C-alpha positions in Angstrom: 0.0 0.0 0.0 1.1 3.6 -0.8 -0.1 6.6 1.2 0.3 10.4 1.2 0.8 11.3 4.9 -0.5 14.8 4.4 -3.8 14.0 2.8 -4.4 10.4 3.7 -4.8 9.4 0.1 -4.0 5.7 -0.6 -3.3 3.3 -3.5 -3.4 -0.4 -2.8 -1.8 -2.7 -5.5 -2.9 -6.2 -4.9 -1.0 -9.3 -6.0 -3.9 -10.5 -8.2 -3.4 -7.4 -10.4 -6.3 -5.4 -9.0 -6.0 -2.0 -7.3 -8.0 0.5 -5.3 -7.4 4.2 -4.8 -8.9 6.3 -2.1 -8.9 10.1 -1.9 -6.1 10.6 -4.5 -5.4 13.4 -6.8 -4.1 12.3 -10.2 -3.5 15.9 -11.5 -3.5 19.5 -10.4 -6.9 20.2 -12.0 -9.0 17.6 -10.3 -9.9 17.0 -6.7 -9.6 13.9 -4.7 -11.2 10.8 -6.2 -11.8 7.1 -5.3 -11.5 4.5 -8.1 -10.5 0.9 -8.7 -9.5 -1.5 -11.5 -6.5 -3.4 -12.6 -2.8 -2.6 -12.7 0.3 -3.5 -14.7 3.9 -2.6 -14.1 5.9 -1.2 -17.1 9.7 -1.3 -17.1 10.6 1.3 -19.6 14.3 0.4 -19.7 15.4 3.9 -20.6 13.1 6.4 -18.7 11.0 6.3 -15.5 9.2 3.0 -14.8 5.5 3.3 -14.1 2.4 1.4 -13.1 -0.5 1.7 -15.5 -3.8 1.8 -13.6 -6.7 0.7 -15.8 -9.7 2.4 -14.2 -13.0 0.5 -14.2 -16.5 2.0 -14.3 -15.4 5.5 -15.3 -14.2 6.2 -11.8 -12.3 9.3 -12.9 -15.0 10.5 -15.2 -13.2 9.2 -18.3 -12.4 5.9 -20.0 -8.9 4.5 -19.8 -6.4 4.9 -17.0 -3.6 6.8 -15.4 0.1 6.3 -14.8 1.6 6.0 -11.4 5.3 6.8 -11.7 8.1 5.3 -9.6 10.0 8.1 -8.0 12.2 6.3 -5.5 12.7 2.9 -3.8 9.5 3.3 -1.8 7.7 6.2 -3.4 5.3 6.6 -6.4 3.7 9.7 -7.8 0.8 10.9 -10.0 2.0 13.4 -12.7 -0.8 15.2 -14.5 1.9 17.2 -16.4 5.1 15.3 -17.1 7.1 18.6 -17.1 5.6 19.8 -13.9 5.8 18.7 -10.3 3.9 15.7 -9.2 0.2 16.1 -8.2 0.6 13.6 -5.4 3.5 11.6 -3.9 2.8 8.4 -2.0 5.1 6.4 0.2 5.0 2.6 0.7 3.5 1.7 4.1 3.2 -1.7 5.7 -0.5 -1.7 6.4 -3.6 0.2 7.4 
């Protein structure tokens, strides 16, 4: 599980390939949202690795998904604008 200590937003990546996100901001233009679906890790080999979150049921008001970028050994981030700062940074935590 990954959590933003300031906002309490969380992303849980389960071993079966499913995920749930609670109270997270994926870009600077949208507010906190809850959504779920499936996830897949992408090892880019040359640039930043990322986890692609395929969102089910239009949880973000759009079809498709979002990318959750690895930013360190135990951190991931949502980047709405690849050239700007992250919208939200989450750290790995051991449990609820």
